[in-house]
N, C-alpha and C positions, 0 to 999 in steps of 0.2 A: 061333945066336941073333943074333950080330952081323950076319950077312947079312940076316936077316929085319928087323932094325931099320933097316938101310940101305935096304931095299926099302920099308919103311913110310915112312921119311922122304922118299924119292924120290916115292912115291905122293902123299904129302901136299903136297909142293912142286909136283908136277904139277897137282894139283887146285886149289891156290891160284892157280897161274899161269893155269889155264884159266878160273877164276872171274874173274880180273882182266882177261883178254883178251876174254871173252865180250861185254861191252858194246861193245867196239870193232868186233865183227863184226856187231852188230845194225844194222838200217837206221836211219840218222840223218836220213832224208828227212822234211821237214816238209810236211804236206798243203797244197796250194795253196789260196788263199782262194776262197770261193764268192761270186761277185759277183752281187748281185741285179739282175734285169732292170729297166731304166728304163721309165717309162711312156710316154715319147715314141717317135716312129717312128725318129728318128735323132739322133745327137748333132751339136753344132755343128762338130765336126772328126771325122775318122776315129778309130776306137777306138785304134789303135796310136799315133797322134799324141797323143791325149788322155792315154793312160797314161804317155807319156814326158814331155810338156810341160805338163800341166795346171797345175802350180804356176807356171810362167812366165806362162801366160795369166792366172791369177788375180792374180798380183802386178802385171802390166801393167794389168789392168782396175782394180785398186785404186788405182794411181797416177793413172790418168785420172779416176777418180771423185772421189777425195779431193783431189787437187791442182788439177784442171782443172774439176771439176764436170760432167764428161761421164758420163752414165748411159745405158748400153745394156744389153740383155738378154744379148747374146752374152758369154760368159765371166763372167757375173754369178754369184757364189756363191749368191745367193738363187734364181736360176733353176736352177742345178745341183741344189740341195737339193730344189726343188719337183719336178723330174723324176726324179731318181735315188733319192731317199729317200721313195718313195711308200708309202702304207699297205699292210700285208699283207692277206691274205684275211679277217682278223678286224677290219680297220679300224685296227689299231694301227700307229703309226709308231715305228721304232727310234730310240733316243737314241744319242748319240755314244759313250757308255761301254759299248755292247753290240756284239758281233761282227756283228750283223745290219745295222748302220748301213752305208750304202753306202761312206762314206769310211773308217770304221774297219776295214772288211773287209781292205783292202789295207795300210792304215797299221799295223795290228797285226802283220800278216805281215812287213812290212818293218822293224818296230820304229822307226817314225817318229812323233814326237809331233805331234799336230794342235792348233794353238792358235787356229784361226779361231773356234771356237765359245765362246771365252771372252767374245767380244763379240757374235757373230752366232748366230742360231738354228740349231740342228742338225736341225730338222725343219720342214716347212712349217707355218706358223701362219695368220695372217690374210693371205691373198693379195691383199687390196685395199689393204694398207698400202704407202705409198710415202714415201720421204724427200723433203722439199721442198728445192729448190735456193735458195729465197729467203726462206721464212718460218721463224721460230723458230730455236732453237739446234740445232747439230749436234754429235754426240759427236766428230767429226773436226775441227771448227773451234770449239772452246770459246771463248766470249767474243766471237765475231764477231757484229756486228749485221747485220740483213738489208740495211741500206743500204750496208754495206761489201762485200757480195758482188757483185763486178762480174765478169761473164763476159767472157773475151777474145773477140776477133772470130773466132778459130779455133774456140773452144768454141761460140759462137753458130751458126757455119756448120755444125758437126757436128750440133748439136741440131736445127737446122731442116731438115737434109737428109733425104730420104726414106730409110727403112730400118727396121731393127729397133730401135726406140727405146722406152723406157718412158715 
């Protein structure tokens, strides 16, 4: 009797151990994000460069736009959204809080918070809308009057140069 009780206890202990170890042996691999295809022919930089440095490009572009008034399409968040977050086959455009959105696809996978869309549109809206450099108020320069907006000679040179300008 004592021998069978010991065997039962050993069997129960072995089963409990197996149940506890089982999750450790299961695959912990997270599926890679499915990145929607962009509607453009090619990106402004090679894919591997954009995946690695897109935030640096966006931050640099933001600094030039907000501080210097330089507005170009290359590295523009608005242009990225217009190309990469295109409507699906039903004509629907994904919002940032869905896994189908171009940005959130990878950012959810990497557990990185996106705060761009607290101010900026997360989907293409009115493509004819443009910020004005001289008229009206700007959310980036609150309280600045149009006559106070003086562009530097460097900014004027860049804006008048031929190239990919808005």
